[in-house]
N, CA, C and O of each residue as an XYZ file, in Angstrom:
608
protein
N     -12.774   -122.836     53.501
C     -13.501   -122.350     52.340
C     -12.663   -122.615     51.085
O     -11.434   -122.631     51.141
N     -13.321   -122.816     49.992
C     -12.713   -123.106     48.704
C     -11.886   -121.903     48.220
O     -12.429   -120.824     47.982
N     -10.559   -122.104     48.077
C      -9.666   -121.015     47.671
C      -9.993   -120.495     46.269
O      -9.898   -119.296     46.009
N     -10.375   -121.399     45.377
C     -10.723   -120.977     44.019
C     -11.955   -120.084     44.029
O     -12.025   -119.098     43.296
N     -12.922   -120.436     44.864
C     -14.134   -119.629     44.978
C     -13.796   -118.234     45.498
O     -14.261   -117.233     44.953
N     -12.991   -118.174     46.545
C     -12.578   -116.892     47.123
C     -11.860   -116.057     46.064
O     -12.122   -114.861     45.933
N     -10.968   -116.676     45.316
C     -10.226   -115.970     44.266
C     -11.174   -115.435     43.186
O     -11.039   -114.295     42.742
N     -12.120   -116.256     42.778
C     -13.089   -115.849     41.758
C     -13.916   -114.652     42.237
O     -14.112   -113.693     41.490
N     -14.399   -114.708     43.476
C     -15.208   -113.613     44.030
C     -14.378   -112.337     44.118
O     -14.874   -111.253     43.809
N     -13.129   -112.454     44.532
C     -12.259   -111.275     44.610
C     -12.027   -110.674     43.226
O     -11.970   -109.452     43.083
N     -11.895   -111.518     42.213
C     -11.742   -111.015     40.841
C     -13.003   -110.277     40.393
O     -12.916   -109.209     39.787
N     -14.168   -110.842     40.689
C     -15.435   -110.198     40.340
C     -15.523   -108.828     41.030
O     -15.857   -107.827     40.397
N     -15.224   -108.799     42.313
C     -15.278   -107.543     43.067
C     -14.302   -106.511     42.507
O     -14.625   -105.326     42.425
N     -13.116   -106.961     42.126
C     -12.114   -106.045     41.581
C     -12.566   -105.457     40.244
O     -12.417   -104.258     40.009
N     -13.116   -106.294     39.375
C     -13.602   -105.816     38.076
C     -14.731   -104.808     38.279
O     -14.771   -103.772     37.616
N     -15.644   -105.113     39.193
C     -16.750   -104.194     39.472
C     -16.217   -102.865     40.009
O     -16.652   -101.796     39.578
N     -15.274   -102.936     40.953
C     -14.688   -101.730     41.540
C     -14.004   -100.882     40.466
O     -14.228    -99.674     40.388
N     -13.169   -101.520     39.639
C     -12.437   -100.780     38.605
C     -13.387   -100.166     37.581
O     -13.169    -99.046     37.119
N     -14.442   -100.902     37.226
C     -15.431   -100.377     36.276
C     -16.128    -99.150     36.857
O     -16.275    -98.135     36.176
N     -16.554    -99.245     38.106
C     -17.208    -98.101     38.752
C     -16.259    -96.914     38.875
O     -16.669    -95.765     38.711
N     -15.000    -97.193     39.163
C     -14.007    -96.128     39.269
C     -13.829    -95.421     37.923
O     -13.780    -94.193     37.865
N     -13.733    -96.198     36.848
C     -13.578    -95.602     35.507
C     -14.794    -94.752     35.147
O     -14.649    -93.659     34.601
N     -15.982    -95.248     35.450
C     -17.193    -94.484     35.145
C     -17.282    -93.223     35.994
O     -17.694    -92.169     35.508
N     -16.897    -93.331     37.257
C     -16.887    -92.159     38.137
C     -15.941    -91.100     37.609
O     -16.274    -89.915     37.592
N     -14.753    -91.525     37.175
C     -13.784    -90.581     36.618
C     -14.314    -89.948     35.329
O     -14.169    -88.744     35.120
N     -14.924    -90.757     34.476
C     -15.444    -90.244     33.206
C     -16.541    -89.206     33.410
O     -16.598    -88.204     32.698
N     -17.412    -89.452     34.387
C     -18.559    -88.567     34.590
C     -18.394    -87.646     35.794
O     -19.369    -87.049     36.252
N     -17.175    -87.523     36.312
C     -16.950    -86.734     37.531
C     -17.329    -85.262     37.364
O     -17.734    -84.615     38.329
N     -17.203    -84.735     36.161
C     -17.551    -83.328     35.964
C     -19.054    -83.093     36.108
O     -19.488    -81.964     36.338
N     -19.844    -84.152     35.973
C     -21.297    -84.030     36.065
C     -21.790    -84.368     37.471
O     -22.847    -83.896     37.890
N     -21.015    -85.195     38.208
C     -21.401    -85.579     39.568
C     -21.369    -84.378     40.495
O     -20.574    -83.456     40.310
N     -22.243    -84.399     41.497
C     -22.232    -83.388     42.541
C     -21.353    -83.927     43.661
O     -21.795    -84.748     44.465
N     -20.118    -83.467     43.710
C     -19.150    -84.015     44.664
C     -19.238    -83.377     46.043
O     -18.472    -83.732     46.938
N     -20.159    -82.442     46.225
C     -20.263    -81.795     47.528
C     -21.077    -82.620     48.512
O     -21.062    -82.341     49.711
N     -21.789    -83.634     48.024
C     -22.627    -84.445     48.900
C     -21.838    -85.582     49.533
O     -21.012    -86.220     48.880
N     -22.104    -85.826     50.815
C     -21.499    -86.965     51.502
C     -22.327    -88.219     51.192
O     -23.418    -88.131     50.628
N     -21.800    -89.363     51.562
C     -22.520    -90.625     51.342
C     -23.858    -90.624     52.093
O     -24.870    -91.072     51.553
N     -23.866    -90.126     53.330
C     -25.109    -90.088     54.121
C     -26.131    -89.152     53.489
O     -27.326    -89.445     53.474
N     -25.660    -88.033     52.971
C     -26.568    -87.093     52.317
C     -27.168    -87.714     51.056
O     -28.340    -87.503     50.744
N     -26.355    -88.477     50.342
C     -26.830    -89.150     49.132
C     -27.889    -90.189     49.487
O     -28.917    -90.281     48.815
N     -27.647    -90.969     50.537
C     -28.622    -91.959     51.002
C     -29.922    -91.255     51.398
O     -31.013    -91.708     51.051
N     -29.797    -90.163     52.111
C     -30.936    -89.374     52.563
C     -31.776    -88.898     51.368
O     -32.996    -89.065     51.351
N     -31.112    -88.311     50.379
C     -31.817    -87.829     49.187
C     -32.455    -88.977     48.411
O     -33.565    -88.841     47.896
N     -31.755    -90.105     48.327
C     -32.309    -91.267     47.631
C     -33.577    -91.775     48.321
O     -34.519    -92.198     47.651
N     -33.607    -91.736     49.641
C     -34.818    -92.139     50.370
C     -35.989    -91.222     50.028
O     -37.096    -91.692     49.766
N     -35.742    -89.923     50.031
C     -36.807    -88.978     49.691
C     -37.250    -89.153     48.241
O     -38.435    -89.045     47.926
N     -36.299    -89.422     47.377
C     -36.619    -89.602     45.957
C     -37.458    -90.859     45.740
O     -38.411    -90.845     44.961
N     -37.106    -91.937     46.423
C     -37.813    -93.204     46.200
C     -39.118    -93.307     46.994
O     -40.078    -93.914     46.521
N     -39.162    -92.724     48.188
C     -40.334    -92.885     49.052
C     -41.257    -91.679     49.055
O     -42.407    -91.774     49.485
N     -40.756    -90.540     48.576
C     -41.571    -89.321     48.602
C     -41.399    -88.587     49.923
O     -40.559    -88.967     50.738
N     -42.189    -87.537     50.143
C     -42.069    -86.740     51.367
C     -42.226    -87.601     52.627
O     -43.085    -88.480     52.702
N     -41.365    -87.316     53.615
C     -41.364    -88.079     54.871
C     -41.158    -87.152     56.052
O     -40.684    -86.026     55.903
N     -41.522    -87.643     57.231
C     -41.255    -86.910     58.459
C     -39.863    -87.291     58.965
O     -39.305    -88.312     58.564
N     -39.317    -86.466     59.842
C     -37.971    -86.687     60.371
C     -37.843    -88.059     61.023
O     -36.867    -88.770     60.783
N     -38.817    -88.437     61.843
C     -38.719    -89.718     62.541
C     -38.743    -90.891     61.558
O     -38.107    -91.916     61.802
N     -39.478    -90.744     60.441
C     -39.515    -91.805     59.428
C     -38.151    -91.936     58.748
O     -37.668    -93.042     58.505
N     -37.549    -90.804     58.450
C     -36.222    -90.815     57.841
C     -35.188    -91.423     58.788
O     -34.325    -92.190     58.362
N     -35.277    -91.079     60.063
C     -34.347    -91.631     61.059
C     -34.476    -93.147     61.122
O     -33.473    -93.860     61.163
N     -35.709    -93.637     61.131
C     -35.947    -95.082     61.193
C     -35.387    -95.772     59.943
O     -34.713    -96.797     60.048
N     -35.666    -95.212     58.768
C     -35.189    -95.810     57.518
C     -33.662    -95.802     57.404
O     -33.070    -96.703     56.809
N     -33.033    -94.769     57.984
C     -31.582    -94.666     57.909
C     -30.887    -95.374     59.065
O     -29.665    -95.523     59.062
N     -31.663    -95.809     60.054
C     -31.074    -96.481     61.213
C     -30.238    -95.540     62.052
O     -29.177    -95.922     62.547
N     -30.710    -94.301     62.217
C     -29.967    -93.311     62.978
C     -30.928    -92.515     63.862
O     -32.132    -92.772     63.867
N     -30.401    -91.570     64.590
C     -31.234    -90.788     65.507
C     -31.913    -89.624     64.782
O     -31.482    -89.196     63.712
N     -32.976    -89.134     65.393
C     -33.688    -87.980     64.838
C     -32.786    -86.745     64.830
O     -32.887    -85.912     63.930
N     -31.909    -86.621     65.825
C     -31.010    -85.458     65.866
C     -29.986    -85.512     64.725
O     -29.629    -84.477     64.161
N     -29.520    -86.707     64.389
C     -28.596    -86.840     63.251
C     -29.305    -86.469     61.949
O     -28.723    -85.827     61.075
N     -30.565    -86.881     61.832
C     -31.348    -86.540     60.639
C     -31.577    -85.028     60.592
O     -31.519    -84.426     59.520
N     -31.835    -84.414     61.746
C     -32.046    -82.963     61.790
C     -30.826    -82.207     61.283
O     -30.960    -81.191     60.600
N     -29.636    -82.699     61.616
C     -28.410    -82.071     61.114
C     -28.324    -82.180     59.598
O     -27.956    -81.222     58.919
N     -28.668    -83.358     59.069
C     -28.684    -83.536     57.612
C     -29.711    -82.611     56.970
O     -29.441    -81.987     55.945
N     -30.881    -82.530     57.577
C     -31.947    -81.670     57.053
C     -31.476    -80.219     57.007
O     -31.670    -79.536     56.001
N     -30.862    -79.748     58.081
C     -30.391    -78.357     58.124
C     -29.415    -78.054     56.992
O     -29.554    -77.049     56.295
N     -28.433    -78.925     56.815
C     -27.417    -78.696     55.774
C     -28.036    -78.763     54.383
O     -27.785    -77.893     53.549
N     -28.839    -79.786     54.130
C     -29.422    -79.957     52.798
C     -30.468    -78.882     52.496
O     -30.662    -78.507     51.340
N     -31.131    -78.396     53.528
C     -32.106    -77.319     53.329
C     -31.381    -76.014     52.981
O     -31.835    -75.265     52.117
N     -30.264    -75.744     53.649
C     -29.475    -74.536     53.362
C     -29.017    -74.523     51.900
O     -28.914    -73.465     51.279
N     -28.748    -75.706     51.369
C     -28.244    -75.804     49.997
C     -29.358    -76.069     48.975
O     -29.080    -76.362     47.812
N     -30.606    -75.966     49.409
C     -31.804    -76.099     48.555
C     -31.987    -77.475     47.927
O     -32.607    -77.598     46.870
N     -31.447    -78.514     48.575
C     -31.703    -79.881     48.113
C     -33.062    -80.360     48.608
O     -33.750    -81.126     47.934
N     -33.435    -79.895     49.797
C     -34.710    -80.303     50.399
C     -35.401    -79.080     50.984
O     -34.810    -78.010     51.128
N     -36.679    -79.276     51.318
C     -37.406    -78.214     52.017
C     -38.324    -78.852     53.049
O     -38.713    -80.015     52.939
N     -38.653    -78.055     54.048
C     -39.585    -78.477     55.086
C     -40.925    -77.789     54.824
O     -40.988    -76.606     54.491
N     -41.967    -78.557     54.981
C     -43.304    -77.968     54.870
C     -44.158    -78.501     56.007
O     -43.887    -79.566     56.560
N     -45.181    -77.753     56.344
C     -46.113    -78.187     57.381
C     -47.108    -79.169     56.765
O     -47.564    -78.982     55.637
N     -47.433    -80.202     57.510
C     -48.428    -81.167     57.061
C     -49.792    -80.488     56.986
O     -50.158    -79.698     57.855
N     -50.528    -80.808     55.940
C     -51.879    -80.245     55.796
C     -52.846    -80.886     56.798
O     -53.838    -80.274     57.194
N     -52.543    -82.128     57.203
C     -53.402    -82.839     58.153
C     -53.191    -82.350     59.584
O     -54.144    -82.133     60.333
N     -51.909    -82.182     59.947
C     -51.562    -81.815     61.317
C     -50.418    -80.798     61.253
O     -49.292    -81.145     60.897
N     -50.711    -79.559     61.595
C     -49.718    -78.481     61.454
C     -48.506    -78.677     62.373
O     -47.497    -77.991     62.215
N     -48.597    -79.602     63.325
C     -47.433    -79.877     64.184
C     -46.407    -80.748     63.477
O     -45.244    -80.798     63.878
N     -46.840    -81.436     62.421
C     -45.947    -82.332     61.683
C     -45.190    -81.563     60.609
O     -45.765    -80.775     59.858
N     -43.887    -81.813     60.557
C     -43.049    -81.206     59.526
C     -42.703    -82.290     58.507
O     -42.221    -83.366     58.859
N     -42.958    -81.985     57.254
C     -42.692    -82.923     56.170
C     -41.422    -82.480     55.452
O     -41.240    -81.301     55.148
N     -40.546    -83.453     55.188
C     -39.308    -83.186     54.452
C     -39.503    -83.698     53.033
O     -39.938    -84.831     52.830
N     -39.177    -82.856     52.048
C     -39.302    -83.277     50.655
C     -38.200    -82.639     49.822
O     -37.539    -81.697     50.260
N     -38.013    -83.163     48.617
C     -36.998    -82.623     47.727
C     -37.346    -81.191     47.331
O     -38.513    -80.831     47.179
N     -36.298    -80.389     47.171
C     -36.459    -79.022     46.682
C     -35.804    -78.936     45.297
O     -35.392    -79.953     44.738
N     -35.713    -77.747     44.760
C     -35.250    -77.548     43.382
C     -33.906    -78.236     43.094
O     -33.780    -78.959     42.106
N     -32.926    -78.015     43.940
C     -31.607    -78.608     43.700
C     -31.638    -80.127     43.857
O     -30.870    -80.831     43.202
N     -32.516    -80.635     44.716
C     -32.692    -82.075     44.879
C     -33.241    -82.698     43.610
O     -32.770    -83.749     43.175
N     -34.228    -82.058     43.017
C     -34.782    -82.557     41.753
C     -33.738    -82.502     40.638
O     -33.652    -83.416     39.818
N     -32.947    -81.427     40.608
C     -31.879    -81.308     39.606
C     -30.825    -82.406     39.776
O     -30.294    -82.930     38.797
N     -30.536    -82.744     41.030
C     -29.575    -83.804     41.322
C     -30.026    -85.120     40.674
O     -29.227    -85.812     40.043
N     -31.308    -85.455     40.835
C     -31.806    -86.712     40.269
C     -31.979    -86.639     38.760
O     -31.897    -87.659     38.075
N     -32.214    -85.466     38.249
C     -32.261    -85.299     36.795
C     -30.871    -85.572     36.198
O     -30.753    -86.230     35.165
N     -29.828    -85.064     36.855
C     -28.446    -85.331     36.419
C     -28.122    -86.817     36.528
O     -27.500    -87.390     35.633
N     -28.550    -87.439     37.633
C     -28.314    -88.875     37.825
C     -28.927    -89.672     36.666
O     -28.311    -90.604     36.148
N     -30.135    -89.297     36.274
C     -30.823    -89.975     35.176
C     -30.062    -89.785     33.862
O     -29.929    -90.722     33.075
N     -29.567    -88.577     33.633
C     -28.795    -88.294     32.416
C     -27.517    -89.136     32.372
O     -27.152    -89.672     31.326
N     -26.852    -89.243     33.507
C     -25.623    -90.041     33.585
C     -25.939    -91.511     33.342
O     -25.239    -92.185     32.586
N     -26.991    -92.007     33.985
C     -27.380    -93.413     33.815
C     -27.689    -93.721     32.351
O     -27.245    -94.741     31.824
N     -28.434    -92.859     31.706
C     -28.761    -93.071     30.290
C     -27.512    -93.015     29.404
O     -27.383    -93.789     28.455
N     -26.600    -92.100     29.719
C     -25.357    -92.007     28.950
C     -24.551    -93.299     29.077
O     -24.002    -93.785     28.088
N     -24.477    -93.853     30.278
C     -23.759    -95.110     30.512
C     -24.445    -96.256     29.783
O     -23.783    -97.105     29.186
N     -25.765    -96.279     29.831
C     -26.514    -97.335     29.130
C     -26.230    -97.276     27.636
O     -25.881    -98.285     27.024
N     -26.379    -96.092     27.052
C     -26.208    -95.962     25.603
C     -24.765    -96.200     25.159
O     -24.519    -96.778     24.101
N     -23.823    -95.751     25.975
C     -22.415    -95.861     25.575
C     -21.834    -97.254     25.824
O     -20.997    -97.721     25.051
N     -22.268    -97.917     26.893
C     -21.617    -99.172     27.282
C     -22.547   -100.389     27.273
O     -22.239   -101.396     26.636
N     -23.665   -100.304     27.967
C     -24.530   -101.476     28.093
C     -25.114   -101.925     26.759
O     -25.374   -103.113     26.571
N     -25.324   -101.002     25.836
C     -25.874   -101.387     24.531
C     -24.892   -102.235     23.727
O     -25.268   -102.823     22.713
N     -23.650   -102.301     24.169
C     -22.648   -103.117     23.484
C     -22.671   -104.572     23.956
O     -21.973   -105.423     23.405
N     -23.471   -104.844     24.970
C     -23.670   -106.216     25.440
C     -24.972   -106.726     24.840
O     -25.902   -105.951     24.614
N     -25.040   -108.029     24.582
C     -26.301   -108.541     24.038
C     -27.317   -108.706     25.173
O     -26.957   -108.767     26.348
N     -28.573   -108.774     24.794
C     -29.661   -108.828     25.774
C     -29.574   -110.065     26.667
O     -29.916   -110.009     27.848
N     -29.118   -111.177     26.100
C     -28.996   -112.402     26.896
C     -27.986   -112.205     28.027
O     -28.239   -112.611     29.161
N     -26.838   -111.582     27.725
C     -25.838   -111.303     28.756
C     -26.407   -110.366     29.824
O     -26.191   -110.569     31.019
N     -27.129   -109.349     29.383
C     -27.725   -108.405     30.332
C     -28.770   -109.094     31.211
O     -28.853   -108.822     32.408
N     -29.557   -109.972     30.624
C     -30.554   -110.711     31.402
C     -29.887   -111.613     32.425
O     -30.339   -111.707     33.566
N     -28.814   -112.277     32.018
C     -28.082   -113.146     32.954
C     -27.483   -112.321     34.089
O     -27.539   -112.724     35.250
N     -26.914   -111.171     33.753
C     -26.339   -110.302     34.775
C     -27.409   -109.874     35.772
O     -27.183   -109.912     36.982
N     -28.567   -109.470     35.272
C     -29.683   -109.078     36.130
C     -30.125   -110.239     37.014
O     -30.343   -110.062     38.212
N     -30.258   -111.430     36.423
C     -30.689   -112.602     37.189
C     -29.705   -112.944     38.298
O     -30.109   -113.230     39.425
N     -28.432   -112.915     37.985
C     -27.403   -113.251     38.973
C     -27.389   -112.227     40.106
O     -27.335   -112.594     41.280
N     -27.439   -110.947     39.750
C     -27.450   -109.911     40.784
C     -28.726   -109.975     41.623
O     -28.684   -109.719     42.826
N     -29.844   -110.311     41.010
C     -31.098   -110.464     41.748
C     -31.012   -111.630     42.730
O     -31.493   -111.529     43.859
N     -30.401   -112.739     42.302
C     -30.223   -113.887     43.202
C     -29.348   -113.508     44.390
O     -29.663   -113.838     45.534
N     -28.246   -112.813     44.112
C     -27.355   -112.383     45.189
C     -28.097   -111.451     46.146
O     -27.958   -111.568     47.364
N     -28.871   -110.541     45.604
C     -29.664   -109.621     46.419
C     -30.612   -110.386     47.333
O     -30.721   -110.078     48.520
N     -31.292   -111.379     46.784
C     -32.227   -112.191     47.571
C     -31.524   -112.945     48.690
O     -32.037   -113.037     49.805
N     -30.357   -113.478     48.389
C     -29.583   -114.215     49.398
C     -29.182   -113.285     50.538
O     -29.337   -113.631     51.709
N     -28.670   -112.112     50.198
C     -28.249   -111.150     51.219
C     -29.450   -110.718     52.053
O     -29.365   -110.662     53.280
N     -30.554   -110.417     51.405
C     -31.774   -110.004     52.101
C     -32.251   -111.082     53.065
O     -32.591   -110.797     54.213
N     -32.273   -112.312     52.589
C     -32.705   -113.439     53.416
C     -31.805   -113.613     54.637
O     -32.298   -113.795     55.750
N     -30.501   -113.559     54.434
C     -29.551   -113.717     55.545
C     -29.680   -112.582     56.549
O     -29.619   -112.806     57.758
N     -29.858   -111.361     56.048
C     -29.983   -110.229     56.965
C     -31.271   -110.299     57.764
O     -31.299   -109.894     58.926
N     -32.339   -110.807     57.160
C     -33.591   -110.988     57.906
C     -33.402   -112.025     59.006
O     -33.883   -111.845     60.125
N     -32.696   -113.118     58.684
C     -32.414   -114.174     59.689
C     -31.624   -113.586     60.852
O     -31.933   -113.843     62.016
N     -30.595   -112.790     60.528
C     -29.734   -112.215     61.567
C     -30.494   -111.240     62.463
O     -30.193   -111.126     63.651
N     -31.478   -110.536     61.899
C     -32.271   -109.613     62.705
C     -33.173   -110.342     63.684
O     -33.446   -109.846     64.777
N     -33.643   -111.538     63.283
C     -34.516   -112.331     64.144
C     -33.755   -112.969     65.285
O     -34.323   -113.204     66.352
N     -32.460   -113.259     65.077
C     -31.706   -113.958     66.127
C     -31.139   -113.043     67.167
O     -30.485   -113.502     68.103
C-alpha cells in the first residue's frame, strides 16, 4: 500500500480525533456522562426510528433480546425510556423515549447548534459542501463494502 496515502489518512484521523476531543472537553459540562456507548446507540435508535418493540431494537443493534431487556431496565429506571402496551395488541410492549430521553436530545441539539455557530460558521460554504461531499462518498464506499461482505 502507498505509504504516503497511509500517512495522509492517519493525519486526517488524528485531526478529527483531536477536534472531537477538544469539543468534548469544551462541552463536557453539558454532556450526560452517565450513559454508556450502547445506551447512547439505543437512545439514538429510538430517537431516529420512533417507538419500537424489544425484538426490533435487538435486531437493529445486532444483539440479543435479553441484552436489550437489560438496557431497557436501566434506562427505564432513569426515566430515559418508558414501556407502553401496544394499542393494537396488548401482548406487545412498545419502548419509547421518556422525559429524560427527550431532554437528552434537546441538549444534544443545543450543543450541535453551539458548535455550528461557534466553529462551522467560520468556514465558507464551499469548504463545508466539499467536506459533506467527501464524507458522503466515504460513507457510500463503506456501506457498499459492508453490503458485499454480508453477502459473501
